[in-house]
PDB file of N, CA, C and O in Angstrom:
ATOM      1  N   UNK A   1     -14.825 -11.920  -6.089  1.00  0.00           N
ATOM      2  CA  UNK A   1     -14.128 -10.867  -5.378  1.00  0.00           C
ATOM      3  C   UNK A   1     -12.898 -11.460  -4.685  1.00  0.00           C
ATOM      4  O   UNK A   1     -12.951 -12.553  -4.121  1.00  0.00           O
ATOM      5  N   UNK A   2     -11.805 -10.724  -4.739  1.00  0.00           N
ATOM      6  CA  UNK A   2     -10.550 -11.184  -4.140  1.00  0.00           C
ATOM      7  C   UNK A   2     -10.497 -10.850  -2.649  1.00  0.00           C
ATOM      8  O   UNK A   2     -11.146  -9.914  -2.182  1.00  0.00           O
ATOM      9  N   UNK A   3      -9.722 -11.625  -1.929  1.00  0.00           N
ATOM     10  CA  UNK A   3      -9.444 -11.328  -0.521  1.00  0.00           C
ATOM     11  C   UNK A   3      -8.154 -10.514  -0.470  1.00  0.00           C
ATOM     12  O   UNK A   3      -7.176 -10.860  -1.133  1.00  0.00           O
ATOM     13  N   UNK A   4      -8.146  -9.440   0.309  1.00  0.00           N
ATOM     14  CA  UNK A   4      -6.954  -8.606   0.464  1.00  0.00           C
ATOM     15  C   UNK A   4      -6.302  -8.925   1.803  1.00  0.00           C
ATOM     16  O   UNK A   4      -6.946  -8.872   2.850  1.00  0.00           O
ATOM     17  N   UNK A   5      -5.007  -9.259   1.753  1.00  0.00           N
ATOM     18  CA  UNK A   5      -4.228  -9.583   2.949  1.00  0.00           C
ATOM     19  C   UNK A   5      -3.058  -8.614   3.021  1.00  0.00           C
ATOM     20  O   UNK A   5      -2.324  -8.446   2.047  1.00  0.00           O
ATOM     21  N   UNK A   6      -2.883  -7.978   4.169  1.00  0.00           N
ATOM     22  CA  UNK A   6      -1.763  -7.055   4.382  1.00  0.00           C
ATOM     23  C   UNK A   6      -0.664  -7.788   5.142  1.00  0.00           C
ATOM     24  O   UNK A   6      -0.909  -8.326   6.222  1.00  0.00           O
ATOM     25  N   UNK A   7       0.552  -7.811   4.580  1.00  0.00           N
ATOM     26  CA  UNK A   7       1.681  -8.371   5.323  1.00  0.00           C
ATOM     27  C   UNK A   7       1.996  -7.477   6.517  1.00  0.00           C
ATOM     28  O   UNK A   7       1.737  -6.274   6.486  1.00  0.00           O
ATOM     29  N   UNK A   8       2.555  -8.068   7.566  1.00  0.00           N
ATOM     30  CA  UNK A   8       2.922  -7.282   8.751  1.00  0.00           C
ATOM     31  C   UNK A   8       3.837  -6.125   8.385  1.00  0.00           C
ATOM     32  O   UNK A   8       3.712  -5.029   8.932  1.00  0.00           O
ATOM     33  N   UNK A   9       4.754  -6.367   7.462  1.00  0.00           N
ATOM     34  CA  UNK A   9       5.675  -5.319   7.020  1.00  0.00           C
ATOM     35  C   UNK A   9       4.912  -4.113   6.462  1.00  0.00           C
ATOM     36  O   UNK A   9       5.263  -2.970   6.755  1.00  0.00           O
ATOM     37  N   UNK A  10       3.879  -4.361   5.668  1.00  0.00           N
ATOM     38  CA  UNK A  10       3.088  -3.273   5.091  1.00  0.00           C
ATOM     39  C   UNK A  10       2.323  -2.521   6.180  1.00  0.00           C
ATOM     40  O   UNK A  10       2.209  -1.296   6.127  1.00  0.00           O
ATOM     41  N   UNK A  11       1.805  -3.243   7.154  1.00  0.00           N
ATOM     42  CA  UNK A  11       1.088  -2.605   8.266  1.00  0.00           C
ATOM     43  C   UNK A  11       2.044  -1.734   9.071  1.00  0.00           C
ATOM     44  O   UNK A  11       1.694  -0.619   9.459  1.00  0.00           O
ATOM     45  N   UNK A  12       3.243  -2.235   9.322  1.00  0.00           N
ATOM     46  CA  UNK A  12       4.244  -1.452  10.058  1.00  0.00           C
ATOM     47  C   UNK A  12       4.634  -0.194   9.287  1.00  0.00           C
ATOM     48  O   UNK A  12       4.797   0.872   9.880  1.00  0.00           O
ATOM     49  N   UNK A  13       4.783  -0.313   7.978  1.00  0.00           N
ATOM     50  CA  UNK A  13       5.125   0.850   7.162  1.00  0.00           C
ATOM     51  C   UNK A  13       4.001   1.882   7.195  1.00  0.00           C
ATOM     52  O   UNK A  13       4.259   3.083   7.282  1.00  0.00           O
ATOM     53  N   UNK A  14       2.770   1.419   7.127  1.00  0.00           N
ATOM     54  CA  UNK A  14       1.623   2.319   7.209  1.00  0.00           C
ATOM     55  C   UNK A  14       1.608   3.039   8.558  1.00  0.00           C
ATOM     56  O   UNK A  14       1.353   4.242   8.617  1.00  0.00           O
ATOM     57  N   UNK A  15       1.876   2.313   9.632  1.00  0.00           N
ATOM     58  CA  UNK A  15       1.939   2.922  10.969  1.00  0.00           C
ATOM     59  C   UNK A  15       3.059   3.959  11.056  1.00  0.00           C
ATOM     60  O   UNK A  15       2.878   5.017  11.660  1.00  0.00           O
ATOM     61  N   UNK A  16       4.211   3.661  10.457  1.00  0.00           N
ATOM     62  CA  UNK A  16       5.332   4.612  10.471  1.00  0.00           C
ATOM     63  C   UNK A  16       4.988   5.883   9.702  1.00  0.00           C
ATOM     64  O   UNK A  16       5.319   6.985  10.138  1.00  0.00           O
ATOM     65  N   UNK A  17       4.331   5.732   8.571  1.00  0.00           N
ATOM     66  CA  UNK A  17       3.910   6.890   7.781  1.00  0.00           C
ATOM     67  C   UNK A  17       2.958   7.750   8.599  1.00  0.00           C
ATOM     68  O   UNK A  17       3.122   8.968   8.673  1.00  0.00           O
ATOM     69  N   UNK A  18       1.967   7.119   9.211  1.00  0.00           N
ATOM     70  CA  UNK A  18       0.988   7.861  10.007  1.00  0.00           C
ATOM     71  C   UNK A  18       1.644   8.542  11.202  1.00  0.00           C
ATOM     72  O   UNK A  18       1.309   9.681  11.525  1.00  0.00           O
ATOM     73  N   UNK A  19       2.565   7.864  11.856  1.00  0.00           N
ATOM     74  CA  UNK A  19       3.250   8.451  13.017  1.00  0.00           C
ATOM     75  C   UNK A  19       4.058   9.678  12.622  1.00  0.00           C
ATOM     76  O   UNK A  19       4.072  10.679  13.337  1.00  0.00           O
ATOM     77  N   UNK A  20       4.724   9.596  11.492  1.00  0.00           N
ATOM     78  CA  UNK A  20       5.520  10.737  11.029  1.00  0.00           C
ATOM     79  C   UNK A  20       4.622  11.925  10.682  1.00  0.00           C
ATOM     80  O   UNK A  20       4.898  13.052  11.092  1.00  0.00           O
ATOM     81  N   UNK A  21       3.562  11.679   9.939  1.00  0.00           N
ATOM     82  CA  UNK A  21       2.653  12.764   9.557  1.00  0.00           C
ATOM     83  C   UNK A  21       1.992  13.359  10.793  1.00  0.00           C
ATOM     84  O   UNK A  21       1.767  14.568  10.851  1.00  0.00           O
ATOM     85  N   UNK A  22       1.678  12.521  11.783  1.00  0.00           N
ATOM     86  CA  UNK A  22       1.021  12.990  13.006  1.00  0.00           C
ATOM     87  C   UNK A  22       1.876  13.976  13.790  1.00  0.00           C
ATOM     88  O   UNK A  22       1.344  14.774  14.562  1.00  0.00           O
ATOM     89  N   UNK A  23       3.194  13.935  13.605  1.00  0.00           N
ATOM     90  CA  UNK A  23       4.061  14.914  14.268  1.00  0.00           C
ATOM     91  C   UNK A  23       3.718  16.335  13.841  1.00  0.00           C
ATOM     92  O   UNK A  23       3.899  17.282  14.605  1.00  0.00           O
ATOM     93  N   UNK A  24       3.226  16.475  12.624  1.00  0.00           N
ATOM     94  CA  UNK A  24       2.939  17.787  12.063  1.00  0.00           C
ATOM     95  C   UNK A  24       1.449  18.088  11.977  1.00  0.00           C
ATOM     96  O   UNK A  24       1.027  19.234  12.130  1.00  0.00           O
ATOM     97  N   UNK A  25       0.649  17.039  11.729  1.00  0.00           N
ATOM     98  CA  UNK A  25      -0.788  17.238  11.550  1.00  0.00           C
ATOM     99  C   UNK A  25      -1.520  15.926  11.844  1.00  0.00           C
ATOM    100  O   UNK A  25      -1.700  15.102  10.947  1.00  0.00           O
ATOM    101  N   UNK A  26      -1.942  15.729  13.097  1.00  0.00           N
ATOM    102  CA  UNK A  26      -2.607  14.474  13.466  1.00  0.00           C
ATOM    103  C   UNK A  26      -3.845  14.155  12.624  1.00  0.00           C
ATOM    104  O   UNK A  26      -4.086  12.995  12.290  1.00  0.00           O
ATOM    105  N   UNK A  27      -4.621  15.170  12.285  1.00  0.00           N
ATOM    106  CA  UNK A  27      -5.822  14.918  11.482  1.00  0.00           C
ATOM    107  C   UNK A  27      -5.450  14.414  10.089  1.00  0.00           C
ATOM    108  O   UNK A  27      -6.098  13.511   9.560  1.00  0.00           O
ATOM    109  N   UNK A  28      -4.419  14.990   9.504  1.00  0.00           N
ATOM    110  CA  UNK A  28      -3.970  14.547   8.178  1.00  0.00           C
ATOM    111  C   UNK A  28      -3.459  13.115   8.237  1.00  0.00           C
ATOM    112  O   UNK A  28      -3.672  12.343   7.302  1.00  0.00           O
ATOM    113  N   UNK A  29      -2.790  12.754   9.320  1.00  0.00           N
ATOM    114  CA  UNK A  29      -2.287  11.387   9.477  1.00  0.00           C
ATOM    115  C   UNK A  29      -3.441  10.390   9.433  1.00  0.00           C
ATOM    116  O   UNK A  29      -3.346   9.348   8.784  1.00  0.00           O
ATOM    117  N   UNK A  30      -4.514  10.709  10.115  1.00  0.00           N
ATOM    118  CA  UNK A  30      -5.684   9.836  10.107  1.00  0.00           C
ATOM    119  C   UNK A  30      -6.315   9.735   8.734  1.00  0.00           C
ATOM    120  O   UNK A  30      -6.704   8.651   8.299  1.00  0.00           O
ATOM    121  N   UNK A  31      -6.418  10.865   8.052  1.00  0.00           N
ATOM    122  CA  UNK A  31      -7.017  10.867   6.709  1.00  0.00           C
ATOM    123  C   UNK A  31      -6.188  10.042   5.724  1.00  0.00           C
ATOM    124  O   UNK A  31      -6.732   9.249   4.955  1.00  0.00           O
ATOM    125  N   UNK A  32      -4.883  10.235   5.755  1.00  0.00           N
ATOM    126  CA  UNK A  32      -4.022   9.511   4.813  1.00  0.00           C
ATOM    127  C   UNK A  32      -4.034   8.017   5.118  1.00  0.00           C
ATOM    128  O   UNK A  32      -4.093   7.198   4.200  1.00  0.00           O
ATOM    129  N   UNK A  33      -3.979   7.657   6.391  1.00  0.00           N
ATOM    130  CA  UNK A  33      -4.037   6.234   6.758  1.00  0.00           C
ATOM    131  C   UNK A  33      -5.326   5.595   6.262  1.00  0.00           C
ATOM    132  O   UNK A  33      -5.311   4.512   5.677  1.00  0.00           O
ATOM    133  N   UNK A  34      -6.430   6.272   6.499  1.00  0.00           N
ATOM    134  CA  UNK A  34      -7.725   5.754   6.062  1.00  0.00           C
ATOM    135  C   UNK A  34      -7.764   5.592   4.553  1.00  0.00           C
ATOM    136  O   UNK A  34      -8.231   4.572   4.048  1.00  0.00           O
ATOM    137  N   UNK A  35      -7.279   6.588   3.835  1.00  0.00           N
ATOM    138  CA  UNK A  35      -7.291   6.520   2.368  1.00  0.00           C
ATOM    139  C   UNK A  35      -6.407   5.391   1.847  1.00  0.00           C
ATOM    140  O   UNK A  35      -6.772   4.716   0.885  1.00  0.00           O
ATOM    141  N   UNK A  36      -5.247   5.180   2.471  1.00  0.00           N
ATOM    142  CA  UNK A  36      -4.365   4.098   2.026  1.00  0.00           C
ATOM    143  C   UNK A  36      -4.983   2.723   2.291  1.00  0.00           C
ATOM    144  O   UNK A  36      -4.872   1.822   1.460  1.00  0.00           O
ATOM    145  N   UNK A  37      -5.627   2.563   3.439  1.00  0.00           N
ATOM    146  CA  UNK A  37      -6.300   1.291   3.737  1.00  0.00           C
ATOM    147  C   UNK A  37      -7.442   1.066   2.749  1.00  0.00           C
ATOM    148  O   UNK A  37      -7.611  -0.040   2.234  1.00  0.00           O
ATOM    149  N   UNK A  38      -8.221   2.107   2.485  1.00  0.00           N
ATOM    150  CA  UNK A  38      -9.322   1.984   1.523  1.00  0.00           C
ATOM    151  C   UNK A  38      -8.799   1.649   0.129  1.00  0.00           C
ATOM    152  O   UNK A  38      -9.407   0.860  -0.595  1.00  0.00           O
ATOM    153  N   UNK A  39      -7.676   2.249  -0.242  1.00  0.00           N
ATOM    154  CA  UNK A  39      -7.070   1.957  -1.539  1.00  0.00           C
ATOM    155  C   UNK A  39      -6.698   0.478  -1.628  1.00  0.00           C
ATOM    156  O   UNK A  39      -6.985  -0.183  -2.626  1.00  0.00           O
ATOM    157  N   UNK A  40      -6.063  -0.030  -0.582  1.00  0.00           N
ATOM    158  CA  UNK A  40      -5.709  -1.447  -0.567  1.00  0.00           C
ATOM    159  C   UNK A  40      -6.931  -2.341  -0.637  1.00  0.00           C
ATOM    160  O   UNK A  40      -6.950  -3.316  -1.388  1.00  0.00           O
ATOM    161  N   UNK A  41      -7.942  -2.017   0.133  1.00  0.00           N
ATOM    162  CA  UNK A  41      -9.156  -2.834   0.152  1.00  0.00           C
ATOM    163  C   UNK A  41      -9.903  -2.765  -1.176  1.00  0.00           C
ATOM    164  O   UNK A  41     -10.628  -3.699  -1.520  1.00  0.00           O
ATOM    165  N   UNK A  42      -9.741  -1.681  -1.925  1.00  0.00           N
ATOM    166  CA  UNK A  42     -10.420  -1.560  -3.219  1.00  0.00           C
ATOM    167  C   UNK A  42      -9.909  -2.590  -4.225  1.00  0.00           C
ATOM    168  O   UNK A  42     -10.548  -2.830  -5.250  1.00  0.00           O
ATOM    169  N   UNK A  43      -8.770  -3.192  -3.936  1.00  0.00           N
ATOM    170  CA  UNK A  43      -8.236  -4.221  -4.822  1.00  0.00           C
ATOM    171  C   UNK A  43      -9.064  -5.503  -4.773  1.00  0.00           C
ATOM    172  O   UNK A  43      -8.864  -6.397  -5.595  1.00  0.00           O
ATOM    173  N   UNK A  44      -9.993  -5.603  -3.818  1.00  0.00           N
ATOM    174  CA  UNK A  44     -10.922  -6.738  -3.779  1.00  0.00           C
ATOM    175  C   UNK A  44     -11.676  -6.848  -5.098  1.00  0.00           C
ATOM    176  O   UNK A  44     -11.897  -7.944  -5.613  1.00  0.00           O
ATOM    177  N   UNK A  45     -12.063  -5.710  -5.630  1.00  0.00           N
ATOM    178  CA  UNK A  45     -12.894  -5.673  -6.823  1.00  0.00           C
ATOM    179  C   UNK A  45     -12.087  -5.706  -8.117  1.00  0.00           C
ATOM    180  O   UNK A  45     -12.454  -6.400  -9.065  1.00  0.00           O
ATOM    181  N   UNK A  46     -10.989  -4.957  -8.154  1.00  0.00           N
ATOM    182  CA  UNK A  46     -10.162  -4.874  -9.365  1.00  0.00           C
ATOM    183  C   UNK A  46      -8.702  -5.152  -9.017  1.00  0.00           C
ATOM    184  O   UNK A  46      -7.899  -4.220  -8.978  1.00  0.00           O
ATOM    185  N   UNK A  47      -8.339  -6.397  -8.765  1.00  0.00           N
ATOM    186  CA  UNK A  47      -6.999  -6.700  -8.268  1.00  0.00           C
ATOM    187  C   UNK A  47      -5.857  -6.399  -9.238  1.00  0.00           C
ATOM    188  O   UNK A  47      -4.728  -6.183  -8.798  1.00  0.00           O
ATOM    189  N   UNK A  48      -6.116  -6.379 -10.525  1.00  0.00           N
ATOM    190  CA  UNK A  48      -5.034  -6.169 -11.489  1.00  0.00           C
ATOM    191  C   UNK A  48      -4.943  -4.740 -12.003  1.00  0.00           C
ATOM    192  O   UNK A  48      -4.277  -4.493 -13.009  1.00  0.00           O
ATOM    193  N   UNK A  49      -5.589  -3.805 -11.344  1.00  0.00           N
ATOM    194  CA  UNK A  49      -5.616  -2.448 -11.883  1.00  0.00           C
ATOM    195  C   UNK A  49      -4.314  -1.680 -11.694  1.00  0.00           C
ATOM    196  O   UNK A  49      -4.085  -0.696 -12.397  1.00  0.00           O
ATOM    197  N   UNK A  50      -3.469  -2.090 -10.784  1.00  0.00           N
ATOM    198  CA  UNK A  50      -2.182  -1.416 -10.602  1.00  0.00           C
ATOM    199  C   UNK A  50      -1.249  -1.690 -11.765  1.00  0.00           C
ATOM    200  O   UNK A  50      -1.443  -2.645 -12.518  1.00  0.00           O
ATOM    201  N   UNK A  51      -0.241  -0.855 -11.908  1.00  0.00           N
ATOM    202  CA  UNK A  51       0.726  -1.031 -13.004  1.00  0.00           C
ATOM    203  C   UNK A  51       1.669  -2.189 -12.681  1.00  0.00           C
ATOM    204  O   UNK A  51       2.008  -2.408 -11.518  1.00  0.00           O
ATOM    205  N   UNK A  52       2.093  -2.928 -13.704  1.00  0.00           N
ATOM    206  CA  UNK A  52       3.057  -4.007 -13.477  1.00  0.00           C
ATOM    207  C   UNK A  52       4.373  -3.460 -12.924  1.00  0.00           C
ATOM    208  O   UNK A  52       4.833  -2.393 -13.333  1.00  0.00           O
ATOM    209  N   UNK A  53       4.964  -4.193 -12.001  1.00  0.00           N
ATOM    210  CA  UNK A  53       6.249  -3.821 -11.396  1.00  0.00           C
ATOM    211  C   UNK A  53       7.178  -5.036 -11.489  1.00  0.00           C
ATOM    212  O   UNK A  53       6.897  -5.979 -12.229  1.00  0.00           O
ATOM    213  N   UNK A  54       8.259  -5.011 -10.753  1.00  0.00           N
ATOM    214  CA  UNK A  54       9.246  -6.094 -10.834  1.00  0.00           C
ATOM    215  C   UNK A  54       8.783  -7.362 -10.118  1.00  0.00           C
ATOM    216  O   UNK A  54       7.919  -7.325  -9.242  1.00  0.00           O
ATOM    217  N   UNK A  55       9.373  -8.468 -10.513  1.00  0.00           N
ATOM    218  CA  UNK A  55       9.153  -9.768  -9.868  1.00  0.00           C
ATOM    219  C   UNK A  55       7.692 -10.186  -9.803  1.00  0.00           C
ATOM    220  O   UNK A  55       7.283 -10.856  -8.854  1.00  0.00           O
ATOM    221  N   UNK A  56       6.901  -9.801 -10.799  1.00  0.00           N
ATOM    222  CA  UNK A  56       5.499 -10.200 -10.833  1.00  0.00           C
ATOM    223  C   UNK A  56       4.595  -9.427  -9.894  1.00  0.00           C
ATOM    224  O   UNK A  56       3.427  -9.779  -9.725  1.00  0.00           O
ATOM    225  N   UNK A  57       5.124  -8.377  -9.281  1.00  0.00           N
ATOM    226  CA  UNK A  57       4.300  -7.560  -8.395  1.00  0.00           C
ATOM    227  C   UNK A  57       3.619  -6.453  -9.195  1.00  0.00           C
ATOM    228  O   UNK A  57       3.877  -6.270 -10.385  1.00  0.00           O
ATOM    229  N   UNK A  58       2.756  -5.731  -8.517  1.00  0.00           N
ATOM    230  CA  UNK A  58       2.061  -4.597  -9.124  1.00  0.00           C
ATOM    231  C   UNK A  58       2.155  -3.420  -8.161  1.00  0.00           C
ATOM    232  O   UNK A  58       2.366  -3.600  -6.961  1.00  0.00           O
ATOM    233  N   UNK A  59       1.996  -2.204  -8.706  1.00  0.00           N
ATOM    234  CA  UNK A  59       2.025  -0.986  -7.891  1.00  0.00           C
ATOM    235  C   UNK A  59       0.762  -0.187  -8.136  1.00  0.00           C
ATOM    236  O   UNK A  59       0.273  -0.085  -9.261  1.00  0.00           O
ATOM    237  N   UNK A  60       0.251   0.371  -7.064  1.00  0.00           N
ATOM    238  CA  UNK A  60      -0.943   1.200  -7.162  1.00  0.00           C
ATOM    239  C   UNK A  60      -0.654   2.534  -6.502  1.00  0.00           C
ATOM    240  O   UNK A  60      -0.263   2.598  -5.337  1.00  0.00           O
ATOM    241  N   UNK A  61      -0.853   3.602  -7.270  1.00  0.00           N
ATOM    242  CA  UNK A  61      -0.640   4.956  -6.770  1.00  0.00           C
ATOM    243  C   UNK A  61      -1.959   5.690  -6.907  1.00  0.00           C
ATOM    244  O   UNK A  61      -2.464   5.864  -8.016  1.00  0.00           O
ATOM    245  N   UNK A  62      -2.513   6.115  -5.805  1.00  0.00           N
ATOM    246  CA  UNK A  62      -3.734   6.907  -5.845  1.00  0.00           C
ATOM    247  C   UNK A  62      -3.705   7.963  -4.757  1.00  0.00           C
ATOM    248  O   UNK A  62      -4.205   9.072  -4.940  1.00  0.00           O
ATOM    249  N   UNK A  63      -3.121   7.614  -3.633  1.00  0.00           N
ATOM    250  CA  UNK A  63      -2.973   8.552  -2.522  1.00  0.00           C
ATOM    251  C   UNK A  63      -1.545   9.067  -2.617  1.00  0.00           C
ATOM    252  O   UNK A  63      -0.639   8.538  -1.972  1.00  0.00           O
ATOM    253  N   UNK A  64      -1.354  10.090  -3.416  1.00  0.00           N
ATOM    254  CA  UNK A  64       0.000  10.601  -3.656  1.00  0.00           C
ATOM    255  C   UNK A  64       0.551  11.229  -2.404  1.00  0.00           C
ATOM    256  O   UNK A  64      -0.170  11.893  -1.660  1.00  0.00           O
ATOM    257  N   UNK A  65       1.817  11.024  -2.173  1.00  0.00           N
ATOM    258  CA  UNK A  65       2.859  10.391  -2.977  1.00  0.00           C
ATOM    259  C   UNK A  65       3.160   8.955  -2.543  1.00  0.00           C
ATOM    260  O   UNK A  65       4.315   8.533  -2.609  1.00  0.00           O
ATOM    261  N   UNK A  66       2.166   8.204  -2.106  1.00  0.00           N
ATOM    262  CA  UNK A  66       2.398   6.862  -1.572  1.00  0.00           C
ATOM    263  C   UNK A  66       2.066   5.782  -2.595  1.00  0.00           C
ATOM    264  O   UNK A  66       1.138   5.919  -3.392  1.00  0.00           O
ATOM    265  N   UNK A  67       2.843   4.711  -2.551  1.00  0.00           N
ATOM    266  CA  UNK A  67       2.699   3.601  -3.490  1.00  0.00           C
ATOM    267  C   UNK A  67       2.472   2.313  -2.703  1.00  0.00           C
ATOM    268  O   UNK A  67       3.218   1.991  -1.778  1.00  0.00           O
ATOM    269  N   UNK A  68       1.434   1.590  -3.087  1.00  0.00           N
ATOM    270  CA  UNK A  68       1.207   0.247  -2.542  1.00  0.00           C
ATOM    271  C   UNK A  68       1.810  -0.750  -3.517  1.00  0.00           C
ATOM    272  O   UNK A  68       1.499  -0.714  -4.708  1.00  0.00           O
ATOM    273  N   UNK A  69       2.660  -1.632  -3.035  1.00  0.00           N
ATOM    274  CA  UNK A  69       3.164  -2.721  -3.875  1.00  0.00           C
ATOM    275  C   UNK A  69       2.471  -3.988  -3.404  1.00  0.00           C
ATOM    276  O   UNK A  69       2.384  -4.262  -2.207  1.00  0.00           O
ATOM    277  N   UNK A  70       1.980  -4.752  -4.367  1.00  0.00           N
ATOM    278  CA  UNK A  70       1.220  -5.952  -4.023  1.00  0.00           C
ATOM    279  C   UNK A  70       1.407  -7.015  -5.091  1.00  0.00           C
ATOM    280  O   UNK A  70       1.935  -6.755  -6.172  1.00  0.00           O
ATOM    281  N   UNK A  71       0.962  -8.214  -4.760  1.00  0.00           N
ATOM    282  CA  UNK A  71       0.934  -9.281  -5.753  1.00  0.00           C
ATOM    283  C   UNK A  71      -0.410  -9.982  -5.686  1.00  0.00           C
ATOM    284  O   UNK A  71      -1.062 -10.032  -4.643  1.00  0.00           O
ATOM    285  N   UNK A  72      -0.801 -10.515  -6.822  1.00  0.00           N
ATOM    286  CA  UNK A  72      -2.060 -11.245  -6.915  1.00  0.00           C
ATOM    287  C   UNK A  72      -1.723 -12.723  -7.036  1.00  0.00           C
ATOM    288  O   UNK A  72      -0.978 -13.139  -7.924  1.00  0.00           O
ATOM    289  N   UNK A  73      -2.286 -13.506  -6.123  1.00  0.00           N
ATOM    290  CA  UNK A  73      -2.106 -14.960  -6.144  1.00  0.00           C
ATOM    291  C   UNK A  73      -3.494 -15.589  -6.159  1.00  0.00           C
ATOM    292  O   UNK A  73      -4.131 -15.739  -5.117  1.00  0.00           O
ATOM    293  N   UNK A  74      -3.947 -15.949  -7.337  1.00  0.00           N
ATOM    294  CA  UNK A  74      -5.288 -16.508  -7.464  1.00  0.00           C
ATOM    295  C   UNK A  74      -6.330 -15.482  -7.060  1.00  0.00           C
ATOM    296  O   UNK A  74      -6.412 -14.404  -7.648  1.00  0.00           O
ATOM    297  N   UNK A  75      -7.129 -15.820  -6.051  1.00  0.00           N
ATOM    298  CA  UNK A  75      -8.169 -14.917  -5.553  1.00  0.00           C
ATOM    299  C   UNK A  75      -7.714 -14.120  -4.340  1.00  0.00           C
ATOM    300  O   UNK A  75      -8.542 -13.609  -3.586  1.00  0.00           O
ATOM    301  N   UNK A  76      -6.407 -14.011  -4.147  1.00  0.00           N
ATOM    302  CA  UNK A  76      -5.869 -13.279  -3.000  1.00  0.00           C
ATOM    303  C   UNK A  76      -4.937 -12.175  -3.473  1.00  0.00           C
ATOM    304  O   UNK A  76      -4.073 -12.394  -4.323  1.00  0.00           O
ATOM    305  N   UNK A  77      -5.125 -10.985  -2.909  1.00  0.00           N
ATOM    306  CA  UNK A  77      -4.226  -9.854  -3.144  1.00  0.00           C
ATOM    307  C   UNK A  77      -3.402  -9.688  -1.875  1.00  0.00           C
ATOM    308  O   UNK A  77      -3.958  -9.536  -0.787  1.00  0.00           O
ATOM    309  N   UNK A  78      -2.087  -9.715  -2.009  1.00  0.00           N
ATOM    310  CA  UNK A  78      -1.203  -9.576  -0.854  1.00  0.00           C
ATOM    311  C   UNK A  78      -0.513  -8.221  -0.940  1.00  0.00           C
ATOM    312  O   UNK A  78       0.278  -7.975  -1.851  1.00  0.00           O
ATOM    313  N   UNK A  79      -0.818  -7.336   0.020  1.00  0.00           N
ATOM    314  CA  UNK A  79      -0.168  -6.030   0.085  1.00  0.00           C
ATOM    315  C   UNK A  79       1.205  -6.261   0.702  1.00  0.00           C
ATOM    316  O   UNK A  79       1.314  -6.655   1.863  1.00  0.00           O
ATOM    317  N   UNK A  80       2.249  -6.013  -0.079  1.00  0.00           N
ATOM    318  CA  UNK A  80       3.618  -6.271   0.358  1.00  0.00           C
ATOM    319  C   UNK A  80       4.225  -5.094   1.095  1.00  0.00           C
ATOM    320  O   UNK A  80       4.927  -5.273   2.090  1.00  0.00           O
ATOM    321  N   UNK A  81       3.955  -3.889   0.608  1.00  0.00           N
ATOM    322  CA  UNK A  81       4.579  -2.717   1.224  1.00  0.00           C
ATOM    323  C   UNK A  81       3.833  -1.448   0.859  1.00  0.00           C
ATOM    324  O   UNK A  81       3.078  -1.393  -0.111  1.00  0.00           O
ATOM    325  N   UNK A  82       4.074  -0.428   1.674  1.00  0.00           N
ATOM    326  CA  UNK A  82       3.561   0.925   1.445  1.00  0.00           C
ATOM    327  C   UNK A  82       4.762   1.840   1.590  1.00  0.00           C
ATOM    328  O   UNK A  82       5.472   1.781   2.594  1.00  0.00           O
ATOM    329  N   UNK A  83       4.997   2.687   0.594  1.00  0.00           N
ATOM    330  CA  UNK A  83       6.154   3.569   0.705  1.00  0.00           C
ATOM    331  C   UNK A  83       5.888   4.908   0.043  1.00  0.00           C
ATOM    332  O   UNK A  83       5.008   5.038  -0.809  1.00  0.00           O
ATOM    333  N   UNK A  84       6.666   5.898   0.451  1.00  0.00           N
ATOM    334  CA  UNK A  84       6.663   7.211  -0.178  1.00  0.00           C
ATOM    335  C   UNK A  84       7.355   7.063  -1.524  1.00  0.00           C
ATOM    336  O   UNK A  84       8.342   6.334  -1.632  1.00  0.00           O
ATOM    337  N   UNK A  85       6.864   7.730  -2.536  1.00  0.00           N
ATOM    338  CA  UNK A  85       7.413   7.594  -3.887  1.00  0.00           C
ATOM    339  C   UNK A  85       8.880   8.004  -3.980  1.00  0.00           C
ATOM    340  O   UNK A  85       9.590   7.539  -4.871  1.00  0.00           O
ATOM    341  N   UNK A  86       9.344   8.859  -3.083  1.00  0.00           N
ATOM    342  CA  UNK A  86      10.733   9.314  -3.128  1.00  0.00           C
ATOM    343  C   UNK A  86      11.711   8.297  -2.535  1.00  0.00           C
ATOM    344  O   UNK A  86      12.923   8.449  -2.689  1.00  0.00           O
ATOM    345  N   UNK A  87      11.204   7.274  -1.868  1.00  0.00           N
ATOM    346  CA  UNK A  87      12.085   6.275  -1.236  1.00  0.00           C
ATOM    347  C   UNK A  87      12.382   5.141  -2.198  1.00  0.00           C
ATOM    348  O   UNK A  87      11.550   4.776  -3.028  1.00  0.00           O
ATOM    349  N   UNK A  88      13.571   4.593  -2.077  1.00  0.00           N
ATOM    350  CA  UNK A  88      13.955   3.443  -2.883  1.00  0.00           C
ATOM    351  C   UNK A  88      13.309   2.188  -2.315  1.00  0.00           C
ATOM    352  O   UNK A  88      13.035   2.106  -1.118  1.00  0.00           O
ATOM    353  N   UNK A  89      13.068   1.202  -3.193  1.00  0.00           N
ATOM    354  CA  UNK A  89      12.524  -0.074  -2.747  1.00  0.00           C
ATOM    355  C   UNK A  89      13.603  -0.866  -2.042  1.00  0.00           C
ATOM    356  O   UNK A  89      14.781  -0.769  -2.384  1.00  0.00           O
ATOM    357  N   UNK A  90      13.199  -1.647  -1.061  1.00  0.00           N
ATOM    358  CA  UNK A  90      14.110  -2.610  -0.447  1.00  0.00           C
ATOM    359  C   UNK A  90      14.428  -3.670  -1.492  1.00  0.00           C
ATOM    360  O   UNK A  90      13.585  -4.000  -2.326  1.00  0.00           O
ATOM    361  N   UNK A  91      15.618  -4.190  -1.447  1.00  0.00           N
ATOM    362  CA  UNK A  91      16.039  -5.167  -2.454  1.00  0.00           C
ATOM    363  C   UNK A  91      15.322  -6.507  -2.334  1.00  0.00           C
ATOM    364  O   UNK A  91      15.349  -7.307  -3.269  1.00  0.00           O
ATOM    365  N   UNK A  92      14.683  -6.759  -1.199  1.00  0.00           N
ATOM    366  CA  UNK A  92      14.042  -8.065  -1.007  1.00  0.00           C
ATOM    367  C   UNK A  92      12.622  -8.125  -1.543  1.00  0.00           C
ATOM    368  O   UNK A  92      11.975  -9.168  -1.451  1.00  0.00           O
ATOM    369  N   UNK A  93      12.129  -7.040  -2.094  1.00  0.00           N
ATOM    370  CA  UNK A  93      10.755  -7.062  -2.619  1.00  0.00           C
ATOM    371  C   UNK A  93      10.797  -7.112  -4.125  1.00  0.00           C
ATOM    372  O   UNK A  93       9.750  -7.136  -4.772  1.00  0.00           O
TER     373      UNK A  93
END
């Protein structure tokens, strides 16, 4: 089983998503946050299940419209970012 590590940047993005949704529906913000964390943690079992992306990273979409970008390094899955599908990727990822 792989270890899942969330970069601070990904945690901050998740917090920003939840804060924005909470402006309109606090309960939905909690549900979406929980589902995104569970999605990331599910990579412990199947780390390569996301689709291949650029620079050796992978993307996982299950909690629409949000995308987790991550990379697998040996037995470690590193969650790099969480973003809305309509947003462009930062050039540094």
